C-alpha positions as CSV (number, residue, x, y, z in Angstrom):
1,X,201.6,128.4,-5.3
2,X,204.1,126.1,-7.1
3,X,205.3,127.3,-10.5
4,X,206.9,124.8,-12.8
5,X,208.2,125.1,-16.3
6,X,206.7,122.8,-19.0
7,X,209.8,120.6,-18.8
8,X,209.5,120.4,-15.0
9,X,205.8,119.6,-15.3
10,X,206.6,116.8,-17.7
11,X,208.9,115.2,-15.1
12,X,206.2,115.4,-12.5
13,X,203.7,113.8,-14.9
14,X,206.1,111.0,-15.9
15,X,206.5,110.0,-12.3
16,X,202.8,110.0,-11.7
17,X,202.0,107.8,-14.7
18,X,202.7,104.5,-12.9
19,X,200.7,105.4,-9.9
20,X,197.1,104.2,-9.4
21,X,194.8,106.9,-10.7
22,X,193.3,107.3,-7.2
23,X,196.8,108.1,-5.8
24,X,197.8,110.8,-8.3
25,X,196.1,113.6,-6.4
26,X,197.9,112.7,-3.2
27,X,201.1,112.5,-5.2
28,X,200.7,116.0,-6.6
29,X,199.8,117.4,-3.3
30,X,202.8,115.8,-1.6
31,X,205.3,116.9,-4.3
32,X,203.9,120.4,-4.2
33,X,204.3,120.6,-0.4
34,X,207.8,119.3,-0.5
35,X,208.9,121.7,-3.2
36,X,207.1,124.8,-1.7
37,X,209.5,127.6,-1.1
38,X,212.5,125.9,-2.6
39,X,214.6,126.7,-5.6
40,X,213.6,123.9,-8.0
41,X,216.4,122.4,-10.0
42,X,216.4,119.2,-12.0
43,X,218.1,117.2,-9.3
44,X,215.7,118.3,-6.5
45,X,212.7,117.8,-8.6
46,X,213.7,114.3,-9.6
47,X,214.5,113.2,-6.0
48,X,211.3,114.6,-4.6
49,X,209.1,113.0,-7.4
50,X,210.9,109.7,-7.0
51,X,210.6,109.6,-3.2
52,X,206.9,110.5,-3.3
53,X,206.2,107.9,-6.1
54,X,207.9,105.2,-3.9
55,X,205.7,106.2,-0.9
56,X,202.5,105.9,-2.9
57,X,203.3,103.1,-5.3
58,X,201.1,100.0,-4.9
59,X,203.3,96.9,-5.4
60,X,201.3,93.7,-6.1
61,X,201.9,90.8,-3.7
62,X,203.3,87.6,-5.1
63,X,199.9,86.1,-5.3
64,X,198.7,88.9,-7.6
65,X,196.6,90.9,-5.1
66,X,197.6,94.5,-4.6
67,X,199.1,95.6,-1.3
68,X,197.6,98.7,0.2
69,X,199.8,101.8,0.4
70,X,200.7,103.1,3.8
71,X,198.2,106.0,3.3
72,X,195.2,103.7,2.8
73,X,195.5,102.2,6.4
């Protein structure tokens, strides 16, 4: 079980805000799995949250249609 302080939880939430609501659960699960068993400092937390956000972020194509994430294939 992952235990985060209120400040750490705020960091996780801020990175999740720009994700599509349907992707937030996968984001939380992935962040949790990557942090499990590690000593969580601010640098590690930021790097993990940023990396997972980039994995899941849906970037719209130039014509305005959203591109699917690699997990939706």
